[in-house]
VMD Tcl script that draws the C-alpha trace (Angstrom):
set ca {
  {216.73 49.43 132.10}
  {218.09 52.98 131.71}
  {221.16 51.82 129.82}
  {218.88 50.22 127.16}
  {216.91 53.47 126.91}
  {220.22 55.38 126.58}
  {221.33 53.17 123.72}
  {217.94 53.42 121.89}
  {217.93 57.30 122.33}
  {221.58 57.39 121.21}
  {220.78 55.43 118.10}
  {217.90 57.61 117.19}
  {219.79 60.82 117.82}
  {222.74 59.44 115.76}
  {220.47 58.59 112.80}
  {218.88 62.06 112.96}
  {222.34 63.78 113.08}
  {223.60 61.65 110.12}
  {220.45 62.55 108.17}
  {220.90 66.27 108.78}
  {224.64 66.49 108.25}
  {225.50 66.91 104.59}
  {227.85 64.42 102.85}
  {228.32 60.75 103.13}
  {229.31 59.39 106.51}
  {230.73 55.89 106.23}
  {229.99 54.33 109.60}
  {227.93 51.39 110.88}
  {225.14 51.12 113.36}
  {227.43 50.87 116.39}
  {229.33 54.06 115.50}
  {225.98 55.77 114.83}
  {224.79 54.75 118.28}
  {228.01 55.85 119.94}
  {227.83 59.12 118.07}
  {224.36 59.81 119.34}
  {225.22 58.90 122.97}
  {228.37 61.06 122.93}
  {226.40 63.93 121.29}
  {223.69 63.73 123.95}
  {226.37 63.75 126.70}
  {228.11 66.75 125.03}
  {224.81 68.61 124.94}
  {223.94 67.74 128.52}
  {227.26 68.70 130.07}
  {227.94 71.62 127.70}
  {224.56 73.12 128.46}
  {225.14 72.65 132.19}
  {228.60 74.27 131.87}
  {227.27 77.47 130.30}
  {224.12 77.59 132.52}
  {221.44 76.47 130.10}
  {220.44 73.42 132.04}
  {220.60 72.35 135.65}
  {223.06 69.63 136.51}
  {221.62 66.18 135.94}
  {218.69 67.18 133.77}
  {218.46 65.79 130.25}
  {219.35 68.21 127.45}
  {216.45 67.32 125.29}
  {216.15 66.05 121.72}
  {217.16 69.10 119.85}
  {220.24 69.76 121.96}
  {221.14 66.09 121.69}
  {220.97 66.21 117.94}
  {223.06 69.46 117.81}
  {225.68 67.81 120.02}
  {225.64 64.73 117.76}
  {226.19 66.93 114.69}
  {229.14 68.61 116.40}
  {230.64 65.20 117.34}
  {229.96 63.96 113.72}
  {231.68 67.01 112.37}
  {234.76 66.40 114.54}
  {234.75 62.71 113.73}
  {234.71 63.56 109.99}
  {237.65 65.88 110.46}
  {239.61 63.32 112.36}
  {239.00 60.40 110.01}
  {239.23 62.43 106.77}
  {241.72 61.00 104.31}
  {243.72 63.53 102.41}
}
mol new
graphics top color blue
foreach p $ca { graphics top sphere $p radius 0.5 }
foreach p [lrange $ca 0 end-1] q [lrange $ca 1 end] { graphics top cylinder $p $q radius 0.2 }
display resetview
């Protein structure tokens, strides 16, 4: 059951990140979900690495959205067509 919750949370976080990030991101629902999941993982492990969170605790919604925005920014740089 937790994988389904992870996918749903990742989708919601990805949608919020895309809404906050300026510009037009051309990606589908699957990429949005993956973006949210990766952003949440970045926030969790990044926060644990710098001592903001204990290992294994969820980072929270705000940190997950910030992580997803960072991943979205990097994704935009990588896929940008010159």
